NUMIVEX-290715 format. One line per field, with one value per residue: x, y, z of N, C-alpha, C in turn; residue number from 1. Coordinates in Angstrom, 3 decimals. Atoms other than C-alpha are relative to their C-alpha. Layout:
// residues N
nc1 <- (X:...)
nc2 <- (Y:...)
nc3 <- (Z:...)
cac1 <- (X:...)
cac2 <- (Y:...)
cac3 <- (Z:...)
cc1 <- (X:...)
cc2 <- (Y:...)
cc3 <- (Z:...)
nr <- (NUM:...)
END
This chain:
// residues 205
nc1 <- (-0.722:-0.997:-1.175:-1.033:-1.193:-1.052:-0.481:0.536:-0.998:-1.622:-0.276:0.351:-1.109:-1.168:0.102:-0.446:-1.408:-0.488:-1.340:1.396:-1.199:-0.143:-0.043:0.847:0.486:-1.296:-1.157:-0.407:0.530:-0.804:-1.493:-0.174:0.110:-0.723:-1.113:0.366:-0.090:-1.991:-0.411:1.173:-0.567:-1.400:0.291:0.834:-0.373:1.107:0.769:0.625:0.499:1.186:0.325:0.226:-0.912:0.577:1.073:-0.374:-0.917:0.036:1.118:1.035:0.095:-1.296:0.239:-0.340:-1.633:-0.242:0.181:-0.774:-0.938:1.074:-1.340:-1.353:-1.527:0.686:-0.326:-1.001:-0.413:-0.280:-1.477:-1.312:1.027:-0.760:-1.206:0.563:-0.487:-1.147:-0.255:0.848:-0.757:-1.164:-0.290:0.378:-1.624:-1.293:-0.493:-0.537:-1.352:-1.141:-0.383:-1.592:-0.622:0.327:1.614:0.874:-0.358:1.103:1.442:0.080:0.535:1.111:1.374:-0.408:1.072:1.212:-0.308:-0.005:0.639:0.427:-0.131:-1.264:-0.344:1.604:0.900:-1.273:0.000:0.795:-0.015:-1.173:0.598:1.061:-0.684:0.619:1.407:-0.466:0.075:0.968:1.090:0.020:-1.047:-0.919:-0.401:-0.619:-0.915:-0.935:-0.286:-0.285:-0.757:-0.506:-0.072:-0.709:-0.476:-0.522:-0.821:-1.521:-0.969:0.275:-0.274:-1.607:-0.404:-0.729:0.857:0.313:0.006:1.627:0.572:-0.824:0.556:1.938:-0.789:0.058:0.709:0.395:-0.495:1.133:1.448:-0.364:-0.037:0.804:-0.350:-0.809:0.077:-0.026:-0.648:-1.333:0.407:-0.905:0.716:0.451:-0.679:-0.860:0.300:-0.020:-1.384:-0.592:0.166:-0.415:-1.084:-0.060:0.197:0.186:-1.148:0.098:0.875:-1.344:0.046)
nc2 <- (-0.281:1.110:0.247:0.036:1.134:0.196:0.536:1.293:1.174:0.034:0.990:0.987:0.837:-0.151:1.112:1.180:-0.035:0.223:-0.065:-0.592:-1.083:-1.048:1.234:0.620:0.866:0.094:0.768:-0.385:1.172:1.449:0.315:-0.059:2.050:1.065:0.016:1.420:1.352:0.471:0.752:2.000:1.278:0.753:0.277:1.389:1.633:-0.431:1.340:-0.010:-1.273:-0.109:-1.593:-0.427:-0.547:-0.815:-1.410:0.237:-0.628:-1.252:-0.069:0.255:1.457:0.345:-0.363:-0.551:1.081:0.707:-0.437:0.139:1.331:0.728:1.103:0.150:0.178:-0.951:-1.048:0.224:-0.409:-0.790:-0.407:0.212:-0.670:-1.019:0.059:1.029:-0.630:-0.520:1.275:0.453:-1.113:-0.094:1.321:-0.109:-0.614:0.924:0.922:-1.048:-0.554:0.192:0.303:0.158:0.228:-1.241:0.316:0.683:-0.919:-1.384:0.969:-0.213:-1.276:-0.048:1.008:-0.318:-1.275:0.972:0.742:-0.495:-0.839:-0.182:1.559:0.814:0.960:0.753:1.411:0.805:0.773:0.494:0.664:1.643:0.431:0.652:0.585:1.359:0.058:-0.817:0.434:0.271:-1.942:-0.040:-0.919:0.411:1.225:-1.085:-0.230:1.818:0.728:-1.408:0.450:1.329:-1.004:-0.908:0.949:0.427:-1.277:-0.242:1.028:0.842:1.082:0.534:-0.400:0.347:0.095:-1.077:-0.731:-0.146:-0.101:-1.046:-0.537:0.604:-0.991:-1.777:-0.251:-0.189:-1.347:-0.773:0.272:0.272:-1.671:-0.418:0.879:-0.607:-1.131:0.416:0.092:-0.930:-1.655:-0.689:-1.314:0.407:-0.146:0.432:1.636:0.471:-0.190:1.337:0.844:0.059:-0.459:1.326:0.210:-0.105:0.418:1.515:0.057:-0.853:1.304)
nc3 <- (0.815:0.755:-0.839:1.860:0.878:0.457:-1.481:-0.647:1.394:-0.627:-0.703:0.675:0.539:-0.681:-0.557:1.158:-0.265:-1.115:-0.995:-0.872:0.226:1.455:1.249:0.193:1.805:0.490:-0.121:-1.464:-0.047:0.259:-0.251:-1.393:-0.138:0.461:-0.868:-0.888:0.668:0.023:-1.010:-0.791:0.804:-0.691:-1.020:0.338:1.394:0.473:-0.109:-1.226:-0.088:0.885:0.240:-1.418:-0.515:0.761:-0.037:-1.399:-0.218:0.433:-0.820:1.463:0.625:1.389:1.243:0.756:0.417:0.532:0.781:1.070:0.506:-0.377:-0.299:-1.136:1.190:0.950:-0.971:0.569:1.556:0.408:-1.399:0.658:1.260:0.917:-0.595:1.057:1.400:-0.119:0.445:1.019:1.406:0.517:0.609:1.232:0.109:-0.342:1.307:1.568:0.199:0.254:-0.826:-0.226:-1.507:-0.647:0.061:-1.044:-1.598:0.552:-0.640:-1.908:-0.183:0.088:-0.098:-1.639:-0.054:-0.607:-1.589:-0.891:-0.212:-0.777:-0.218:0.818:-1.264:-0.894:1.288:0.234:-1.160:0.844:0.661:-0.377:-0.644:0.406:1.175:0.614:0.238:0.921:1.124:0.706:0.680:1.278:-0.090:-0.386:0.841:1.369:0.197:0.236:2.023:0.139:-0.003:0.432:0.812:-0.566:0.237:1.513:0.709:-0.933:-0.128:1.043:-1.305:1.067:-0.643:-0.934:-0.963:-1.055:0.395:0.120:-1.503:-0.548:0.411:-0.527:-1.528:0.012:-1.036:-1.696:-0.241:-0.138:-1.150:-1.322:-0.295:-1.072:-1.369:-0.548:-0.373:-1.783:-0.675:0.150:-0.275:0.848:1.278:0.842:0.482:-0.027:-0.132:1.109:0.781:0.223:0.884:1.398:0.224:-0.202:1.450:1.066:-0.108:0.101:1.388:0.852:1.021)
cac1 <- (117.736:119.341:123.340:125.493:126.954:130.002:130.619:128.230:130.856:133.775:132.809:131.445:134.947:137.147:135.125:135.843:139.353:139.526:142.597:140.925:144.245:144.965:146.677:143.333:143.356:145.440:148.716:149.272:146.646:148.262:151.771:150.763:149.458:152.131:154.406:152.405:152.381:156.287:156.371:153.803:155.764:158.765:158.077:155.371:156.312:154.350:152.435:151.351:150.233:146.410:144.991:142.740:145.851:146.503:143.575:143.817:146.837:145.735:142.600:140.312:138.312:139.255:136.656:138.391:141.906:140.584:139.680:143.069:144.379:142.345:145.254:148.358:150.651:148.448:150.372:153.765:153.359:152.992:156.027:158.147:155.955:158.686:162.122:160.403:160.420:163.089:164.933:163.480:164.324:168.061:168.082:166.214:169.548:171.978:171.045:171.345:174.971:177.955:179.319:182.259:183.798:182.267:178.773:178.583:180.220:177.553:174.702:175.917:175.503:172.478:170.973:172.408:170.536:167.529:168.681:168.381:165.991:163.544:162.707:164.832:166.453:162.580:161.765:165.357:164.804:161.347:162.461:165.202:162.761:160.283:162.991:160.597:157.034:158.565:159.288:156.265:154.564:154.074:156.889:159.247:159.655:159.945:162.622:164.336:164.152:165.053:167.802:169.055:169.008:171.221:173.283:173.458:174.755:177.602:179.008:178.638:178.672:181.668:183.541:185.552:183.493:184.977:185.247:180.911:180.432:183.069:181.147:177.190:179.217:178.522:175.012:174.916:177.538:174.667:172.213:174.727:175.566:172.330:172.894:175.875:175.130:172.643:174.734:177.146:175.475:177.209:176.092:174.042:175.484:178.969:177.781:176.448:179.186:181.437:179.499:179.653:182.596:183.045:180.955:182.283:185.726:184.109:182.825:186.157:187.915)
cac2 <- (188.064:185.559:185.140:186.400:183.697:184.103:183.930:181.086:178.919:179.759:177.651:174.890:174.725:175.212:172.228:169.978:171.112:170.178:171.988:174.269:176.878:180.102:176.762:175.830:175.753:174.336:173.162:174.335:171.788:169.265:170.146:170.476:166.182:165.367:166.432:164.717:161.476:161.541:162.013:159.097:156.893:157.434:157.124:154.414:152.511:152.925:149.683:150.623:154.206:154.395:157.392:157.439:158.294:160.230:162.900:162.363:163.922:166.695:167.094:166.443:163.471:161.287:162.729:165.425:163.488:161.822:164.667:165.385:161.993:158.977:156.146:156.020:155.506:158.360:160.617:158.573:159.457:162.807:163.294:162.150:163.107:166.370:164.511:161.495:163.818:166.089:162.527:161.767:165.439:164.678:160.902:162.125:164.735:162.211:159.969:162.586:163.097:161.604:158.966:160.321:161.157:164.732:163.558:161.508:163.992:166.643:163.513:163.176:166.886:167.026:163.896:165.356:168.788:166.233:165.125:168.509:170.940:170.940:167.303:165.685:164.188:163.200:161.225:159.619:158.394:157.326:154.982:153.038:153.125:151.524:149.042:145.956:147.716:150.665:148.109:147.445:151.298:151.924:155.507:153.179:150.888:154.200:155.291:151.604:151.753:155.354:154.463:151.265:153.935:155.929:153.353:152.292:155.772:155.548:152.446:149.739:146.084:145.515:147.512:145.512:144.866:147.123:149.904:149.510:149.024:151.895:153.943:152.576:153.851:157.353:157.370:155.761:158.446:160.816:159.196:158.180:162.184:162.052:159.378:160.849:164.181:162.865:161.107:163.019:166.390:167.519:171.466:170.180:171.891:171.128:167.313:167.713:168.999:166.205:163.776:165.133:166.230:161.900:161.120:162.834:161.700:157.736:158.596:159.844:157.679)
cac3 <- (84.590:81.376:82.654:79.899:77.762:77.838:82.326:82.269:79.639:82.070:85.161:82.731:81.172:84.187:85.860:82.661:82.908:86.425:87.963:90.340:90.077:87.755:85.295:84.198:80.227:77.534:77.556:81.201:82.444:80.809:81.808:85.596:85.125:83.108:85.840:88.844:86.968:86.490:89.593:91.287:88.314:89.745:92.551:92.709:89.571:86.442:87.173:90.786:89.923:88.832:86.897:90.616:91.721:89.709:90.047:93.717:93.850:91.431:93.841:90.193:89.279:86.902:84.654:84.341:84.246:81.579:79.526:78.503:78.857:78.555:79.957:81.747:77.957:76.764:79.542:78.842:75.040:75.590:78.236:75.051:71.717:71.264:71.870:69.432:66.681:67.640:67.147:64.006:62.016:62.862:61.465:58.584:58.499:59.427:56.399:53.872:55.000:54.084:56.523:57.893:61.257:61.130:60.251:63.083:66.066:64.471:65.132:68.739:69.065:67.590:69.256:72.976:72.451:72.563:76.156:77.351:79.204:82.595:82.144:80.345:84.170:85.356:82.098:82.321:86.084:84.458:82.377:84.435:87.085:85.034:82.314:82.653:81.781:79.485:76.786:76.187:75.805:72.472:73.313:74.836:71.713:69.557:71.209:71.453:67.151:67.690:69.084:67.411:64.520:65.853:66.157:62.960:61.768:64.058:62.966:59.651:61.001:58.023:60.876:63.725:66.550:69.043:66.892:66.565:70.150:71.190:68.941:70.079:73.963:72.812:73.136:76.790:77.222:77.038:79.035:81.538:82.258:84.426:86.627:87.179:87.843:90.730:92.125:92.402:92.527:89.269:87.631:85.194:82.661:83.086:83.729:79.964:78.683:79.857:78.584:74.712:75.293:76.204:72.968:70.857:71.551:71.457:67.677:66.406:63.722)
cc1 <- (1.008:1.750:0.403:1.074:1.836:0.739:-1.021:0.636:0.650:-0.022:-0.486:1.240:1.555:-0.632:0.341:1.385:0.841:0.834:-0.663:1.165:0.418:1.006:-1.097:-0.206:1.304:0.756:0.187:-0.733:0.536:1.337:0.016:-0.396:0.931:0.914:-0.079:0.022:0.763:-0.036:-0.047:0.957:1.205:0.241:-0.313:0.634:-1.345:-1.702:-0.863:-0.556:-1.233:-0.301:-1.009:0.881:0.495:-0.859:0.238:0.736:0.107:-0.965:-1.078:-0.294:0.480:-0.535:0.825:1.472:-0.225:-0.431:1.160:0.887:-0.418:0.925:1.151:0.813:-0.434:1.617:2.088:0.287:-0.060:1.177:1.681:-0.439:1.493:1.583:0.091:0.347:0.687:1.147:0.187:0.218:1.264:0.496:-0.142:1.360:1.109:-0.071:-0.375:1.304:0.666:0.635:1.436:0.095:-0.910:-1.200:-0.163:0.762:-0.843:-1.090:0.065:-0.301:-0.734:-0.973:0.397:-0.947:-1.217:-0.988:-0.118:-1.733:-0.661:-0.328:0.192:0.702:-0.958:0.239:1.902:0.012:-1.413:-0.047:1.206:-0.869:-1.065:0.390:-1.481:-1.088:0.303:0.083:-0.963:-1.317:0.453:1.356:1.239:0.743:0.320:0.825:1.212:-0.065:0.548:1.710:1.752:0.273:1.227:1.658:0.990:1.182:1.222:1.316:-0.704:-0.092:0.771:1.571:0.429:-1.114:0.094:0.128:-2.262:-0.171:1.377:-0.866:-1.970:0.299:-0.551:-0.915:-0.082:1.064:-1.240:-0.985:0.733:0.122:-1.320:-0.452:1.033:0.349:-1.046:0.493:1.091:-0.092:0.696:-1.248:-0.761:0.115:1.179:0.399:-0.083:0.931:1.203:-0.583:-0.298:1.323:0.896:-0.258:0.621:1.653:-0.418:-0.275:0.644:0.890:1.658)
cc2 <- (-1.034:0.861:0.087:-1.038:-0.390:-0.252:-1.599:-0.958:-0.168:-1.299:-1.687:-0.894:-0.347:-1.692:-0.851:-0.429:-0.807:0.462:1.272:1.688:0.921:-1.474:-0.762:-0.602:-0.823:-1.145:0.277:-1.294:-0.934:0.090:-0.269:-1.447:-0.243:-0.085:-0.586:-1.395:-0.210:0.523:-1.232:-0.877:-0.195:-0.222:-1.437:-0.817:0.291:-0.791:0.631:1.205:0.207:1.674:0.706:0.542:1.326:1.261:0.061:0.959:1.692:0.777:0.200:-1.149:-0.385:-0.021:1.457:-0.042:-0.593:0.834:0.521:-1.079:-1.213:-0.983:0.715:0.415:1.187:1.408:-0.465:0.746:1.258:0.629:-0.315:0.001:1.051:-1.248:-1.194:0.654:0.352:-0.908:-0.404:0.779:-0.263:-1.457:0.317:0.950:-0.801:-0.929:0.471:0.355:-1.068:-0.651:-0.212:0.772:1.661:-0.051:-0.279:0.735:0.898:-0.944:0.142:1.134:0.074:-1.108:0.851:1.000:-1.208:-0.388:1.194:0.345:-0.776:-1.487:-1.471:-0.807:-0.924:-1.111:-1.304:-0.971:-0.849:-1.503:-1.091:0.116:-1.432:-1.185:-1.464:0.727:1.200:-0.785:0.188:0.531:0.136:1.573:-0.447:-0.661:1.651:0.339:-1.153:0.158:1.570:-0.202:-1.112:0.903:1.055:-0.612:-0.587:1.046:0.234:-1.090:-0.948:-0.634:-0.500:0.659:-0.950:0.096:1.152:1.597:0.118:0.143:1.597:1.300:0.427:1.092:1.041:0.540:0.106:0.867:1.014:-0.288:-0.284:1.009:-0.009:-0.951:0.337:1.170:-0.305:-0.339:-0.209:1.347:0.820:1.522:-0.949:0.158:-0.468:-1.654:-0.130:0.559:-0.814:-0.708:0.066:-0.245:-2.082:-0.879:0.512:-0.841:-1.619:0.020:0.425:-1.145:-0.453)
cc3 <- (-0.822:0.859:-1.726:-0.479:0.548:1.951:-0.099:-0.809:1.188:1.394:-0.685:-0.311:0.786:0.743:-0.891:-0.004:1.233:1.011:0.052:0.351:-0.994:-1.124:-0.793:-1.824:-0.771:0.485:2.034:1.237:0.185:0.532:1.802:-0.156:-0.232:1.354:1.494:-0.486:0.021:1.136:0.898:-1.377:0.549:1.193:1.032:-0.694:-0.701:0.291:1.403:-0.147:-0.570:-0.220:1.264:0.469:-0.635:0.225:1.716:0.335:-0.463:0.784:-1.079:0.140:-0.902:-1.299:-0.553:-0.534:-1.761:-1.202:-1.042:-0.093:0.662:0.634:0.233:-1.484:-0.134:1.091:-0.227:-1.435:-0.226:0.710:-1.460:-1.389:-0.063:0.045:-1.633:-1.585:-0.224:-0.823:-1.766:-1.303:0.419:-0.560:-1.429:-0.846:-0.338:-1.283:-1.449:-0.188:-0.511:1.181:0.288:1.449:0.680:-0.323:0.981:1.392:-0.517:0.328:1.047:0.432:0.317:1.631:2.104:0.372:0.547:1.538:0.884:0.452:1.711:0.416:-0.181:0.831:0.140:-1.056:0.183:1.000:-0.649:-0.230:0.664:1.509:-0.301:-1.455:-0.501:-0.517:-0.962:-0.917:-0.692:-0.494:-1.643:0.198:0.531:-1.292:-1.422:0.019:0.105:-1.591:0.148:0.114:-0.757:-1.540:-0.195:0.155:-1.647:-0.896:0.558:-0.970:-1.342:0.799:-1.133:1.000:0.825:1.027:1.183:-0.760:-0.087:1.909:0.516:-0.430:0.197:1.855:0.304:0.634:1.112:1.052:0.719:0.624:1.547:0.777:1.017:1.060:-0.004:0.498:1.568:0.724:0.285:0.069:-1.027:-0.582:-1.089:-1.550:-0.275:-0.439:-1.841:-1.190:-0.140:-0.583:-1.267:-0.024:0.019:-1.629:-0.837:-0.922:-0.814:-2.285:-0.696:-0.729:0.933)
nr <- (1:2:3:4:5:6:7:8:9:10:11:12:13:14:15:16:17:18:19:20:21:22:23:24:25:26:27:28:29:30:31:32:33:34:35:36:37:38:39:40:41:42:43:44:45:46:47:48:49:50:51:52:53:54:55:56:57:58:59:60:61:62:63:64:65:66:67:68:69:70:71:72:73:74:75:76:77:78:79:80:81:82:83:84:85:86:87:88:89:90:91:92:93:94:95:96:97:98:99:100:101:102:103:104:105:106:107:108:109:110:111:112:113:114:115:116:117:118:119:120:121:122:123:124:125:126:127:128:129:130:131:132:133:134:135:136:137:138:139:140:141:142:143:144:145:146:147:148:149:150:151:152:153:154:155:156:157:158:159:160:161:162:163:164:165:166:167:168:169:170:171:172:173:174:175:176:177:178:179:180:181:182:183:184:185:186:187:188:189:190:191:192:193:194:195:196:197:198:199:200:201:202:203:204:205)
END
């Protein structure tokens, strides 16, 4: 008796994706891979983590992992792509605004929003743990360039150096809050609110 094509294709799709729990298709499978890879990149380092190790941690074959991500760099790019797109939109908005204190403060508010979310702290830890490597990755370079663009919108090269430095530190206040929250066991919402307050103060006239 011939097999129902709909039933025949399901096992092949499951094997190809290679994730044997209920999160087997599409974005859910990619999310599981991202979570496991990010954990290993933080614990062992990006350079010391292989695709084979990621596959073994997931309990799948390398071929199954390749179906979603052919390289480690592709995994990192997928972890940062949403934020890169979000910051690009913020930069487009800011470039169309007058260079005022109000614009700077709103720019910082919008930038801080891109640092929120369940993965943000882990991604910050990844960049901290792998600083030497990340600078050579496309995703790391894209984020670095965007930070420079934000700094350029917060001050001009004709302003006093102390003003330029103070306003640039606003960005690092947003980033540094994640380290402070981890080391001092701060409440995440309160820690982010404190960071935003400090950052807005730093860009004030």
